[in-house]
All heavy atoms as a GROMACS GRO file, in nm:
protein
  611
    1MET      N    1   6.726  -2.394   4.021
    1MET     CA    2   6.625  -2.295   4.045
    1MET      C    3   6.592  -2.294   4.194
    1MET      O    4   6.543  -2.391   4.249
    1MET     CB    5   6.501  -2.329   3.961
    1MET     CG    6   6.392  -2.226   3.970
    1MET     SD    7   6.276  -2.245   3.832
    1MET     CE    8   6.156  -2.354   3.904
    2GLY      N    9   6.620  -2.182   4.265
    2GLY     CA   10   6.597  -2.172   4.408
    2GLY      C   11   6.456  -2.127   4.438
    2GLY      O   12   6.388  -2.068   4.355
    3SER      N   13   6.413  -2.153   4.560
    3SER     CA   14   6.279  -2.110   4.600
    3SER      C   15   6.285  -1.966   4.650
    3SER      O   16   6.387  -1.919   4.698
    3SER     CB   17   6.223  -2.202   4.708
    3SER     OG   18   6.305  -2.197   4.822
    4ALA      N   19   6.175  -1.896   4.638
    4ALA     CA   20   6.167  -1.758   4.683
    4ALA      C   21   6.175  -1.753   4.835
    4ALA      O   22   6.130  -1.845   4.903
    4ALA     CB   23   6.038  -1.694   4.635
    5MET      N   24   6.232  -1.647   4.887
    5MET     CA   25   6.244  -1.630   5.031
    5MET      C   26   6.106  -1.597   5.090
    5MET      O   27   6.034  -1.514   5.037
    5MET     CB   28   6.340  -1.516   5.061
    5MET     CG   29   6.368  -1.497   5.206
    5MET     SD   30   6.500  -1.377   5.224
    5MET     CE   31   6.437  -1.285   5.362
    6ASN      N   32   6.072  -1.665   5.198
    6ASN     CA   33   5.946  -1.637   5.267
    6ASN      C   34   5.970  -1.536   5.376
    6ASN      O   35   6.069  -1.541   5.448
    6ASN     CB   36   5.888  -1.766   5.326
    6ASN     CG   37   5.819  -1.850   5.224
    6ASN    OD1   38   5.709  -1.816   5.183
    6ASN    ND2   39   5.882  -1.957   5.179
    7LEU      N   40   5.877  -1.442   5.388
    7LEU     CA   41   5.881  -1.337   5.489
    7LEU      C   42   5.758  -1.349   5.578
    7LEU      O   43   5.653  -1.396   5.533
    7LEU     CB   44   5.880  -1.200   5.420
    7LEU     CG   45   5.993  -1.175   5.321
    7LEU    CD1   46   5.964  -1.048   5.242
    7LEU    CD2   47   6.125  -1.165   5.393
    8PRO      N   48   5.768  -1.306   5.702
    8PRO     CA   49   5.651  -1.310   5.791
    8PRO      C   50   5.562  -1.187   5.770
    8PRO      O   51   5.610  -1.075   5.762
    8PRO     CB   52   5.712  -1.310   5.930
    8PRO     CG   53   5.843  -1.240   5.914
    8PRO     CD   54   5.890  -1.269   5.774
    9PHE      N   55   5.432  -1.210   5.761
    9PHE     CA   56   5.332  -1.105   5.748
    9PHE      C   57   5.230  -1.120   5.859
    9PHE      O   58   5.204  -1.232   5.905
    9PHE     CB   59   5.261  -1.113   5.612
    9PHE     CG   60   5.351  -1.081   5.497
    9PHE    CD1   61   5.424  -1.181   5.435
    9PHE    CD2   62   5.364  -0.951   5.451
    9PHE    CE1   63   5.509  -1.153   5.330
    9PHE    CE2   64   5.449  -0.921   5.346
    9PHE     CZ   65   5.521  -1.022   5.285
   10VAL      N   66   5.173  -1.009   5.901
   10VAL     CA   67   5.063  -1.009   5.997
   10VAL      C   68   4.940  -0.963   5.920
   10VAL      O   69   4.944  -0.862   5.850
   10VAL     CB   70   5.090  -0.916   6.117
   10VAL    CG1   71   4.968  -0.904   6.206
   10VAL    CG2   72   5.209  -0.970   6.197
   11THR      N   73   4.833  -1.039   5.930
   11THR     CA   74   4.710  -1.007   5.858
   11THR      C   75   4.596  -0.991   5.957
   11THR      O   76   4.594  -1.054   6.063
   11THR     CB   77   4.675  -1.120   5.759
   11THR    OG1   78   4.646  -1.238   5.834
   11THR    CG2   79   4.789  -1.148   5.663
   12THR      N   80   4.502  -0.906   5.922
   12THR     CA   81   4.380  -0.889   6.001
   12THR      C   82   4.263  -0.930   5.912
   12THR      O   83   4.250  -0.881   5.800
   12THR     CB   84   4.362  -0.744   6.047
   12THR    OG1   85   4.478  -0.705   6.122
   12THR    CG2   86   4.238  -0.729   6.134
   13VAL      N   87   4.181  -1.022   5.962
   13VAL     CA   88   4.069  -1.076   5.886
   13VAL      C   89   3.940  -1.056   5.966
   13VAL      O   90   3.936  -1.083   6.086
   13VAL     CB   91   4.089  -1.227   5.857
   13VAL    CG1   92   3.976  -1.282   5.772
   13VAL    CG2   93   4.224  -1.251   5.790
   14ALA      N   94   3.837  -1.009   5.897
   14ALA     CA   95   3.705  -0.995   5.958
   14ALA      C   96   3.617  -1.110   5.911
   14ALA      O   97   3.610  -1.138   5.791
   14ALA     CB   98   3.642  -0.861   5.920
   15PHE      N   99   3.553  -1.177   6.005
   15PHE     CA  100   3.460  -1.285   5.975
   15PHE      C  101   3.320  -1.240   6.016
   15PHE      O  102   3.302  -1.191   6.127
   15PHE     CB  103   3.495  -1.413   6.052
   15PHE     CG  104   3.623  -1.475   6.008
   15PHE    CD1  105   3.742  -1.445   6.072
   15PHE    CD2  106   3.625  -1.565   5.903
   15PHE    CE1  107   3.860  -1.503   6.033
   15PHE    CE2  108   3.744  -1.623   5.863
   15PHE     CZ  109   3.862  -1.593   5.928
   16ALA      N  110   3.224  -1.256   5.928
   16ALA     CA  111   3.085  -1.220   5.959
   16ALA      C  112   3.010  -1.342   6.012
   16ALA      O  113   3.027  -1.452   5.960
   16ALA     CB  114   3.016  -1.166   5.835
   17ASP      N  115   2.927  -1.320   6.113
   17ASP     CA  116   2.842  -1.429   6.162
   17ASP      C  117   2.701  -1.413   6.103
   17ASP      O  118   2.675  -1.323   6.025
   17ASP     CB  119   2.842  -1.436   6.315
   17ASP     CG  120   2.774  -1.318   6.381
   17ASP    OD1  121   2.704  -1.240   6.311
   17ASP    OD2  122   2.788  -1.304   6.504
   18HIS      N  123   2.612  -1.501   6.144
   18HIS     CA  124   2.476  -1.502   6.088
   18HIS      C  125   2.396  -1.378   6.123
   18HIS      O  126   2.300  -1.344   6.055
   18HIS     CB  127   2.402  -1.628   6.133
   18HIS     CG  128   2.466  -1.754   6.086
   18HIS    ND1  129   2.471  -1.790   5.954
   18HIS    CD2  130   2.531  -1.852   6.155
   18HIS    CE1  131   2.536  -1.904   5.943
   18HIS    NE2  132   2.573  -1.944   6.063
   19ASP      N  133   2.434  -1.309   6.233
   19ASP     CA  134   2.362  -1.188   6.275
   19ASP      C  135   2.420  -1.062   6.212
   19ASP      O  136   2.377  -0.952   6.246
   19ASP     CB  137   2.367  -1.175   6.428
   19ASP     CG  138   2.299  -1.291   6.497
   19ASP    OD1  139   2.198  -1.341   6.443
   19ASP    OD2  140   2.345  -1.332   6.606
   20GLY      N  141   2.519  -1.077   6.126
   20GLY     CA  142   2.580  -0.962   6.062
   20GLY      C  143   2.690  -0.897   6.145
   20GLY      O  144   2.748  -0.797   6.104
   21LYS      N  145   2.719  -0.953   6.261
   21LYS     CA  146   2.829  -0.903   6.344
   21LYS      C  147   2.960  -0.959   6.289
   21LYS      O  148   2.961  -1.064   6.227
   21LYS     CB  149   2.811  -0.944   6.489
   21LYS     CG  150   2.687  -0.886   6.553
   21LYS     CD  151   2.672  -0.936   6.695
   21LYS     CE  152   2.542  -0.885   6.757
   21LYS     NZ  153   2.519  -0.946   6.887
   22SER      N  154   3.069  -0.888   6.314
   22SER     CA  155   3.196  -0.940   6.265
   22SER      C  156   3.295  -0.955   6.379
   22SER      O  157   3.291  -0.881   6.478
   22SER     CB  158   3.255  -0.851   6.156
   22SER     OG  159   3.291  -0.726   6.208
   23ALA      N  160   3.382  -1.052   6.365
   23ALA     CA  161   3.491  -1.075   6.458
   23ALA      C  162   3.621  -1.056   6.380
   23ALA      O  163   3.634  -1.104   6.267
   23ALA     CB  164   3.484  -1.217   6.513
   24HIS      N  165   3.715  -0.986   6.439
   24HIS     CA  166   3.843  -0.962   6.374
   24HIS      C  167   3.948  -1.053   6.436
   24HIS      O  168   3.963  -1.056   6.559
   24HIS     CB  169   3.886  -0.817   6.388
   24HIS     CG  170   3.799  -0.722   6.313
   24HIS    ND1  171   3.834  -0.592   6.291
   24HIS    CD2  172   3.680  -0.736   6.253
   24HIS    CE1  173   3.740  -0.531   6.221
   24HIS    NE2  174   3.644  -0.618   6.197
   25LEU      N  175   4.018  -1.127   6.352
   25LEU     CA  176   4.124  -1.215   6.398
   25LEU      C  177   4.252  -1.180   6.323
   25LEU      O  178   4.247  -1.137   6.207
   25LEU     CB  179   4.090  -1.361   6.372
   25LEU     CG  180   3.966  -1.416   6.444
   25LEU    CD1  181   3.938  -1.559   6.400
   25LEU    CD2  182   3.984  -1.409   6.594
   26GLN      N  183   4.366  -1.200   6.389
   26GLN     CA  184   4.494  -1.178   6.323
   26GLN      C  185   4.563  -1.312   6.302
   26GLN      O  186   4.559  -1.400   6.388
   26GLN     CB  187   4.584  -1.086   6.407
   26GLN     CG  188   4.542  -0.942   6.402
   26GLN     CD  189   4.646  -0.852   6.465
   26GLN    OE1  190   4.691  -0.876   6.577
   26GLN    NE2  191   4.684  -0.748   6.393
   27TYR      N  192   4.626  -1.323   6.186
   27TYR     CA  193   4.702  -1.441   6.150
   27TYR      C  194   4.842  -1.400   6.109
   27TYR      O  195   4.860  -1.298   6.043
   27TYR     CB  196   4.638  -1.514   6.030
   27TYR     CG  197   4.505  -1.577   6.060
   27TYR    CD1  198   4.388  -1.505   6.050
   27TYR    CD2  199   4.498  -1.710   6.098
   27TYR    CE1  200   4.265  -1.563   6.077
   27TYR    CE2  201   4.374  -1.770   6.125
   27TYR     CZ  202   4.260  -1.695   6.115
   27TYR     OH  203   4.139  -1.753   6.142
   28GLY      N  204   4.939  -1.482   6.146
   28GLY     CA  205   5.074  -1.469   6.092
   28GLY      C  206   5.082  -1.559   5.970
   28GLY      O  207   5.033  -1.672   5.973
   29VAL      N  208   5.139  -1.507   5.862
   29VAL     CA  209   5.148  -1.583   5.737
   29VAL      C  210   5.290  -1.573   5.684
   29VAL      O  211   5.347  -1.464   5.677
   29VAL     CB  212   5.051  -1.527   5.629
   29VAL    CG1  213   5.059  -1.609   5.502
   29VAL    CG2  214   4.909  -1.523   5.681
   30SER      N  215   5.348  -1.685   5.647
   30SER     CA  216   5.479  -1.686   5.583
   30SER      C  217   5.458  -1.695   5.432
   30SER      O  218   5.396  -1.788   5.383
   30SER     CB  219   5.558  -1.808   5.632
   30SER     OG  220   5.680  -1.818   5.562
   31ALA      N  221   5.508  -1.592   5.360
   31ALA     CA  222   5.487  -1.587   5.215
   31ALA      C  223   5.598  -1.502   5.151
   31ALA      O  224   5.672  -1.433   5.221
   31ALA     CB  225   5.351  -1.528   5.184
   32GLY      N  226   5.603  -1.505   5.020
   32GLY     CA  227   5.704  -1.430   4.947
   32GLY      C  228   5.677  -1.281   4.943
   32GLY      O  229   5.769  -1.200   4.939
   33ASN      N  230   5.548  -1.242   4.944
   33ASN     CA  231   5.511  -1.100   4.943
   33ASN      C  232   5.368  -1.086   4.994
   33ASN      O  233   5.302  -1.186   5.024
   33ASN     CB  234   5.527  -1.039   4.803
   33ASN     CG  235   5.446  -1.110   4.697
   33ASN    OD1  236   5.328  -1.140   4.716
   33ASN    ND2  237   5.508  -1.139   4.583
   34GLU      N  238   5.320  -0.961   5.002
   34GLU     CA  239   5.185  -0.936   5.056
   34GLU      C  240   5.076  -1.004   4.975
   34GLU      O  241   4.981  -1.058   5.030
   34GLU     CB  242   5.158  -0.786   5.064
   34GLU     CG  243   5.237  -0.717   5.172
   34GLU     CD  244   5.207  -0.568   5.180
   34GLU    OE1  245   5.111  -0.522   5.118
   34GLU    OE2  246   5.280  -0.499   5.253
   35SER      N  247   5.090  -1.002   4.844
   35SER     CA  248   4.990  -1.064   4.756
   35SER      C  249   4.984  -1.215   4.779
   35SER      O  250   4.876  -1.273   4.787
   35SER     CB  251   5.022  -1.032   4.610
   35SER     OG  252   4.930  -1.093   4.525
   36GLU      N  253   5.099  -1.279   4.791
   36GLU     CA  254   5.102  -1.424   4.817
   36GLU      C  255   5.042  -1.456   4.954
   36GLU      O  256   4.974  -1.557   4.969
   36GLU     CB  257   5.246  -1.477   4.810
   36GLU     CG  258   5.302  -1.481   4.670
   36GLU     CD  259   5.447  -1.530   4.667
   36GLU    OE1  260   5.494  -1.586   4.769
   36GLU    OE2  261   5.511  -1.512   4.563
   37ALA      N  262   5.068  -1.371   5.053
   37ALA     CA  263   5.011  -1.392   5.187
   37ALA      C  264   4.859  -1.386   5.180
   37ALA      O  265   4.788  -1.472   5.234
   37ALA     CB  266   5.065  -1.288   5.284
   38ARG      N  267   4.806  -1.286   5.111
   38ARG     CA  268   4.662  -1.270   5.093
   38ARG      C  269   4.603  -1.391   5.020
   38ARG      O  270   4.502  -1.449   5.061
   38ARG     CB  271   4.633  -1.142   5.016
   38ARG     CG  272   4.486  -1.116   4.990
   38ARG     CD  273   4.467  -0.986   4.912
   38ARG     NE  274   4.510  -0.869   4.988
   38ARG     CZ  275   4.433  -0.804   5.075
   38ARG    NH1  276   4.309  -0.843   5.095
   38ARG    NH2  277   4.478  -0.699   5.139
   39ASN      N  278   4.669  -1.432   4.912
   39ASN     CA  279   4.619  -1.546   4.833
   39ASN      C  280   4.619  -1.675   4.912
   39ASN      O  281   4.526  -1.756   4.899
   39ASN     CB  282   4.702  -1.562   4.705
   39ASN     CG  283   4.681  -1.451   4.606
   39ASN    OD1  284   4.582  -1.377   4.613
   39ASN    ND2  285   4.773  -1.437   4.512
   40GLU      N  286   4.721  -1.696   4.994
   40GLU     CA  287   4.728  -1.819   5.074
   40GLU      C  288   4.618  -1.822   5.178
   40GLU      O  289   4.555  -1.926   5.200
   40GLU     CB  290   4.866  -1.833   5.140
   40GLU     CG  291   4.885  -1.961   5.217
   40GLU     CD  292   4.869  -2.088   5.135
   40GLU    OE1  293   4.877  -2.085   5.010
   40GLU    OE2  294   4.848  -2.195   5.197
   41LEU      N  295   4.592  -1.709   5.244
   41LEU     CA  296   4.480  -1.703   5.340
   41LEU      C  297   4.348  -1.734   5.270
   41LEU      O  298   4.269  -1.815   5.319
   41LEU     CB  299   4.471  -1.564   5.403
   41LEU     CG  300   4.553  -1.537   5.527
   41LEU    CD1  301   4.533  -1.392   5.569
   41LEU    CD2  302   4.517  -1.631   5.639
   42GLU      N  303   4.323  -1.668   5.157
   42GLU     CA  304   4.198  -1.691   5.083
   42GLU      C  305   4.184  -1.838   5.043
   42GLU      O  306   4.078  -1.897   5.061
   42GLU     CB  307   4.194  -1.603   4.958
   42GLU     CG  308   4.173  -1.457   4.989
   42GLU     CD  309   4.183  -1.367   4.867
   42GLU    OE1  310   4.229  -1.412   4.760
   42GLU    OE2  311   4.144  -1.249   4.879
   43ARG      N  312   4.292  -1.897   4.994
   43ARG     CA  313   4.288  -2.037   4.952
   43ARG      C  314   4.252  -2.128   5.070
   43ARG      O  315   4.165  -2.215   5.058
   43ARG     CB  316   4.424  -2.078   4.893
   43ARG     CG  317   4.427  -2.220   4.838
   43ARG     CD  318   4.567  -2.263   4.801
   43ARG     NE  319   4.650  -2.287   4.918
   43ARG     CZ  320   4.642  -2.394   4.996
   43ARG    NH1  321   4.551  -2.487   4.972
   43ARG    NH2  322   4.721  -2.409   5.100
   44ARG      N  323   4.314  -2.104   5.183
   44ARG     CA  324   4.288  -2.190   5.300
   44ARG      C  325   4.147  -2.171   5.354
   44ARG      O  326   4.081  -2.267   5.391
   44ARG     CB  327   4.391  -2.164   5.408
   44ARG     CG  328   4.528  -2.215   5.365
   44ARG     CD  329   4.621  -2.222   5.479
   44ARG     NE  330   4.757  -2.250   5.436
   44ARG     CZ  331   4.849  -2.298   5.514
   44ARG    NH1  332   4.823  -2.322   5.641
   44ARG    NH2  333   4.970  -2.321   5.470
   45PHE      N  334   4.100  -2.047   5.360
   45PHE     CA  335   3.964  -2.023   5.410
   45PHE      C  336   3.862  -2.086   5.317
   45PHE      O  337   3.767  -2.151   5.361
   45PHE     CB  338   3.935  -1.875   5.426
   45PHE     CG  339   4.013  -1.808   5.536
   45PHE    CD1  340   4.046  -1.674   5.526
   45PHE    CD2  341   4.054  -1.877   5.648
   45PHE    CE1  342   4.118  -1.611   5.626
   45PHE    CE2  343   4.126  -1.815   5.749
   45PHE     CZ  344   4.157  -1.681   5.738
   46LEU      N  345   3.879  -2.067   5.187
   46LEU     CA  346   3.783  -2.123   5.090
   46LEU      C  347   3.786  -2.276   5.092
   46LEU      O  348   3.681  -2.339   5.077
   46LEU     CB  349   3.810  -2.068   4.950
   46LEU     CG  350   3.784  -1.917   4.935
   46LEU    CD1  351   3.829  -1.869   4.798
   46LEU    CD2  352   3.640  -1.881   4.964
   47SER      N  353   3.902  -2.335   5.113
   47SER     CA  354   3.910  -2.482   5.119
   47SER      C  355   3.838  -2.535   5.242
   47SER      O  356   3.795  -2.650   5.245
   47SER     CB  357   4.055  -2.530   5.116
   47SER     OG  358   4.118  -2.506   5.240
   48GLN      N  359   3.822  -2.451   5.346
   48GLN     CA  360   3.746  -2.487   5.466
   48GLN      C  361   3.600  -2.443   5.456
   48GLN      O  362   3.527  -2.448   5.555
   48GLN     CB  363   3.811  -2.423   5.589
   48GLN     CG  364   3.949  -2.473   5.619
   48GLN     CD  365   3.950  -2.618   5.659
   48GLN    OE1  366   3.866  -2.662   5.738
   48GLN    NE2  367   4.040  -2.695   5.604
   49GLU      N  368   3.562  -2.397   5.337
   49GLU     CA  369   3.426  -2.349   5.310
   49GLU      C  370   3.388  -2.231   5.399
   49GLU      O  371   3.274  -2.219   5.444
   49GLU     CB  372   3.324  -2.463   5.318
   49GLU     CG  373   3.352  -2.569   5.213
   49GLU     CD  374   3.248  -2.679   5.208
   49GLU    OE1  375   3.145  -2.670   5.278
   49GLU    OE2  376   3.270  -2.775   5.133
   50LEU      N  377   3.484  -2.145   5.426
   50LEU     CA  378   3.460  -2.019   5.496
   50LEU      C  379   3.451  -1.911   5.389
   50LEU      O  380   3.548  -1.883   5.320
   50LEU     CB  381   3.575  -1.987   5.592
   50LEU     CG  382   3.593  -2.083   5.708
   50LEU    CD1  383   3.721  -2.051   5.784
   50LEU    CD2  384   3.473  -2.078   5.800
   51TYR      N  385   3.335  -1.852   5.374
   51TYR     CA  386   3.313  -1.756   5.266
   51TYR      C  387   3.289  -1.614   5.314
   51TYR      O  388   3.312  -1.519   5.240
   51TYR     CB  389   3.195  -1.799   5.179
   51TYR     CG  390   3.214  -1.938   5.121
   51TYR    CD1  391   3.134  -2.043   5.163
   51TYR    CD2  392   3.311  -1.962   5.026
   51TYR    CE1  393   3.150  -2.170   5.111
   51TYR    CE2  394   3.329  -2.089   4.973
   51TYR     CZ  395   3.248  -2.193   5.016
   51TYR     OH  396   3.265  -2.319   4.965
   52LYS      N  397   3.240  -1.598   5.436
   52LYS     CA  398   3.204  -1.464   5.484
   52LYS      C  399   3.321  -1.402   5.560
   52LYS      O  400   3.319  -1.387   5.682
   52LYS     CB  401   3.080  -1.471   5.574
   52LYS     CG  402   2.956  -1.512   5.498
   52LYS     CD  403   2.836  -1.508   5.588
   52LYS     CE  404   2.711  -1.541   5.509
   52LYS     NZ  405   2.590  -1.524   5.586
   53PHE      N  406   3.427  -1.370   5.486
   53PHE     CA  407   3.543  -1.308   5.546
   53PHE      C  408   3.592  -1.196   5.455
   53PHE      O  409   3.563  -1.191   5.337
   53PHE     CB  410   3.655  -1.410   5.569
   53PHE     CG  411   3.718  -1.462   5.442
   53PHE    CD1  412   3.826  -1.397   5.385
   53PHE    CD2  413   3.668  -1.574   5.380
   53PHE    CE1  414   3.884  -1.445   5.268
   53PHE    CE2  415   3.724  -1.623   5.263
   53PHE     CZ  416   3.832  -1.557   5.207
   54SER      N  417   3.665  -1.106   5.516
   54SER     CA  418   3.726  -0.996   5.443
   54SER      C  419   3.865  -0.974   5.501
   54SER      O  420   3.880  -0.958   5.623
   54SER     CB  421   3.641  -0.870   5.459
   54SER     OG  422   3.700  -0.763   5.390
   55ILE      N  423   3.966  -0.975   5.416
   55ILE     CA  424   4.102  -0.950   5.460
   55ILE      C  425   4.120  -0.798   5.465
   55ILE      O  426   4.120  -0.732   5.362
   55ILE     CB  427   4.205  -1.018   5.369
   55ILE    CG1  428   4.182  -1.170   5.371
   55ILE    CG2  429   4.347  -0.983   5.413
   55ILE    CD1  430   4.264  -1.247   5.271
   56LEU      N  431   4.132  -0.745   5.586
   56LEU     CA  432   4.137  -0.601   5.606
   56LEU      C  433   4.277  -0.544   5.592
   56LEU      O  434   4.294  -0.430   5.549
   56LEU     CB  435   4.083  -0.566   5.746
   56LEU     CG  436   3.942  -0.615   5.778
   56LEU    CD1  437   3.906  -0.580   5.920
   56LEU    CD2  438   3.842  -0.557   5.679
   57GLU      N  439   4.377  -0.621   5.631
   57GLU     CA  440   4.515  -0.571   5.629
   57GLU      C  441   4.613  -0.685   5.610
   57GLU      O  442   4.594  -0.794   5.663
   57GLU     CB  443   4.546  -0.500   5.762
   57GLU     CG  444   4.688  -0.449   5.772
   57GLU     CD  445   4.722  -0.393   5.909
   57GLU    OE1  446   4.673  -0.445   6.011
   57GLU    OE2  447   4.800  -0.297   5.913
   58VAL      N  448   4.718  -0.659   5.532
   58VAL     CA  449   4.832  -0.749   5.519
   58VAL      C  450   4.955  -0.660   5.529
   58VAL      O  451   4.970  -0.566   5.451
   58VAL     CB  452   4.834  -0.824   5.385
   58VAL    CG1  453   4.956  -0.914   5.375
   58VAL    CG2  454   4.707  -0.906   5.365
   59ARG      N  455   5.040  -0.686   5.630
   59ARG     CA  456   5.160  -0.604   5.645
   59ARG      C  457   5.276  -0.691   5.690
   59ARG      O  458   5.256  -0.798   5.747
   59ARG     CB  459   5.136  -0.492   5.745
   59ARG     CG  460   5.109  -0.541   5.886
   59ARG     CD  461   5.110  -0.430   5.989
   59ARG     NE  462   5.071  -0.478   6.121
   59ARG     CZ  463   5.150  -0.542   6.205
   59ARG    NH1  464   5.276  -0.568   6.172
   59ARG    NH2  465   5.105  -0.581   6.323
   60ARG      N  466   5.397  -0.644   5.662
   60ARG     CA  467   5.516  -0.715   5.709
   60ARG      C  468   5.517  -0.715   5.861
   60ARG      O  469   5.485  -0.615   5.924
   60ARG     CB  470   5.643  -0.645   5.660
   60ARG     CG  471   5.679  -0.669   5.515
   60ARG     CD  472   5.748  -0.801   5.487
   60ARG     NE  473   5.866  -0.825   5.567
   60ARG     CZ  474   5.989  -0.786   5.534
   60ARG    NH1  475   6.011  -0.721   5.423
   60ARG    NH2  476   6.091  -0.813   5.612
   61ALA      N  477   5.554  -0.825   5.918
   61ALA     CA  478   5.566  -0.836   6.063
   61ALA      C  479   5.687  -0.754   6.109
   61ALA      O  480   5.788  -0.746   6.038
   61ALA     CB  481   5.582  -0.981   6.104
   62THR      N  482   5.675  -0.695   6.227
   62THR     CA  483   5.791  -0.629   6.287
   62THR      C  484   5.892  -0.737   6.326
   62THR      O  485   5.857  -0.856   6.332
   62THR     CB  486   5.752  -0.549   6.412
   62THR    OG1  487   5.704  -0.639   6.512
   62THR    CG2  488   5.645  -0.444   6.379
   63SER      N  489   6.014  -0.698   6.357
   63SER     CA  490   6.114  -0.798   6.395
   63SER      C  491   6.073  -0.872   6.522
   63SER      O  492   6.093  -0.994   6.531
   63SER     CB  493   6.252  -0.733   6.411
   63SER     OG  494   6.247  -0.629   6.504
   64SER      N  495   6.010  -0.804   6.618
   64SER     CA  496   5.968  -0.873   6.740
   64SER      C  497   5.851  -0.966   6.712
   64SER      O  498   5.843  -1.076   6.768
   64SER     CB  499   5.934  -0.774   6.851
   64SER     OG  500   5.828  -0.690   6.814
   65GLU      N  501   5.757  -0.925   6.624
   65GLU     CA  502   5.646  -1.013   6.585
   65GLU      C  503   5.700  -1.136   6.512
   65GLU      O  504   5.656  -1.249   6.538
   65GLU     CB  505   5.548  -0.940   6.494
   65GLU     CG  506   5.461  -0.838   6.564
   65GLU     CD  507   5.382  -0.752   6.468
   65GLU    OE1  508   5.427  -0.728   6.353
   65GLU    OE2  509   5.274  -0.705   6.507
   66ALA      N  510   5.795  -1.115   6.423
   66ALA     CA  511   5.852  -1.226   6.347
   66ALA      C  512   5.919  -1.327   6.440
   66ALA      O  513   5.902  -1.448   6.424
   66ALA     CB  514   5.952  -1.175   6.244
   67ALA      N  515   5.992  -1.277   6.538
   67ALA     CA  516   6.059  -1.367   6.634
   67ALA      C  517   5.956  -1.444   6.717
   67ALA      O  518   5.973  -1.564   6.742
   67ALA     CB  519   6.151  -1.286   6.725
   68SER      N  520   5.850  -1.376   6.756
   68SER     CA  521   5.746  -1.440   6.836
   68SER      C  522   5.669  -1.544   6.755
   68SER      O  523   5.638  -1.652   6.805
   68SER     CB  524   5.651  -1.333   6.889
   68SER     OG  525   5.541  -1.391   6.954
   69LEU      N  526   5.637  -1.511   6.629
   69LEU     CA  527   5.561  -1.602   6.544
   69LEU      C  528   5.642  -1.726   6.506
   69LEU      O  529   5.590  -1.835   6.499
   69LEU     CB  530   5.515  -1.531   6.417
   69LEU     CG  531   5.404  -1.430   6.435
   69LEU    CD1  532   5.387  -1.347   6.308
   69LEU    CD2  533   5.274  -1.499   6.470
   70ASN      N  534   5.770  -1.706   6.476
   70ASN     CA  535   5.860  -1.816   6.438
   70ASN      C  536   5.795  -1.907   6.333
   70ASN      O  537   5.784  -2.028   6.350
   70ASN     CB  538   5.900  -1.896   6.563
   70ASN     CG  539   6.014  -1.991   6.535
   70ASN    OD1  540   6.097  -1.965   6.446
   70ASN    ND2  541   6.020  -2.100   6.608
   71LEU      N  542   5.750  -1.848   6.222
   71LEU     CA  543   5.678  -1.921   6.117
   71LEU      C  544   5.774  -1.999   6.028
   71LEU      O  545   5.876  -1.946   5.985
   71LEU     CB  546   5.599  -1.824   6.030
   71LEU     CG  547   5.486  -1.747   6.097
   71LEU    CD1  548   5.437  -1.636   6.004
   71LEU    CD2  549   5.373  -1.840   6.130
   72SER      N  550   5.738  -2.122   5.998
   72SER     CA  551   5.814  -2.197   5.897
   72SER      C  552   5.761  -2.158   5.760
   72SER      O  553   5.651  -2.103   5.748
   72SER     CB  554   5.800  -2.347   5.922
   72SER     OG  555   5.666  -2.386   5.920
   73ALA      N  556   5.837  -2.186   5.658
   73ALA     CA  557   5.799  -2.147   5.520
   73ALA      C  558   5.661  -2.201   5.485
   73ALA      O  559   5.631  -2.318   5.508
   73ALA     CB  560   5.903  -2.198   5.422
   74GLY      N  561   5.575  -2.112   5.434
   74GLY     CA  562   5.442  -2.152   5.389
   74GLY      C  563   5.338  -2.176   5.497
   74GLY      O  564   5.229  -2.224   5.469
   75SER      N  565   5.370  -2.138   5.620
   75SER     CA  566   5.276  -2.167   5.729
   75SER      C  567   5.190  -2.047   5.765
   75SER      O  568   5.220  -1.933   5.729
   75SER     CB  569   5.351  -2.216   5.853
   75SER     OG  570   5.430  -2.112   5.906
   76ILE      N  571   5.081  -2.075   5.834
   76ILE     CA  572   4.989  -1.974   5.885
   76ILE      C  573   4.962  -2.006   6.030
   76ILE      O  574   4.947  -2.123   6.067
   76ILE     CB  575   4.856  -1.974   5.806
   76ILE    CG1  576   4.880  -1.927   5.664
   76ILE    CG2  577   4.751  -1.888   5.874
   76ILE    CD1  578   4.756  -1.930   5.576
   77LYS      N  579   4.959  -1.901   6.114
   77LYS     CA  580   4.935  -1.921   6.257
   77LYS      C  581   4.836  -1.817   6.306
   77LYS      O  582   4.852  -1.698   6.279
   77LYS     CB  583   5.068  -1.907   6.332
   77LYS     CG  584   5.060  -1.934   6.481
   77LYS     CD  585   5.192  -1.909   6.551
   77LYS     CE  586   5.294  -2.014   6.516
   77LYS     NZ  587   5.419  -1.998   6.596
   78LEU      N  588   4.736  -1.860   6.381
   78LEU     CA  589   4.642  -1.768   6.443
   78LEU      C  590   4.714  -1.694   6.555
   78LEU      O  591   4.777  -1.756   6.641
   78LEU     CB  592   4.521  -1.845   6.499
   78LEU     CG  593   4.416  -1.762   6.572
   78LEU    CD1  594   4.349  -1.662   6.477
   78LEU    CD2  595   4.312  -1.854   6.634
   79ILE      N  596   4.705  -1.560   6.552
   79ILE     CA  597   4.771  -1.479   6.656
   79ILE      C  598   4.671  -1.451   6.768
   79ILE      O  599   4.699  -1.470   6.885
   79ILE     CB  600   4.825  -1.347   6.598
   79ILE    CG1  601   4.930  -1.376   6.492
   79ILE    CG2  602   4.880  -1.259   6.708
   79ILE    CD1  603   4.975  -1.252   6.415
   80ASN      N  604   4.554  -1.399   6.732
   80ASN     CA  605   4.449  -1.372   6.832
   80ASN      C  606   4.315  -1.364   6.766
   80ASN      O  607   4.302  -1.357   6.650
   80ASN     CB  608   4.477  -1.244   6.911
   80ASN     CG  609   4.476  -1.120   6.822
   80ASN    OD1  610   4.428  -1.122   6.709
   80ASN    ND2  611   4.530  -1.013   6.875
   0.00000   0.00000   0.00000
């Protein structure tokens, strides 16, 4: 039984602060599909007790983004 192929995704996440302002950050995520990328981000944020976030976008990385991110299987990287 082989493992599923991981693909690079770019995600945009909004984090709310105590004043109700939000900061948008992008993460590169290696996952099998968009749903898995979203679930992995949620799992990691919740395990760090980060609750005031909203995943705004999950999309496949372009070929240049994928080359720049150079993600290993199952990894997440802060882009900006």
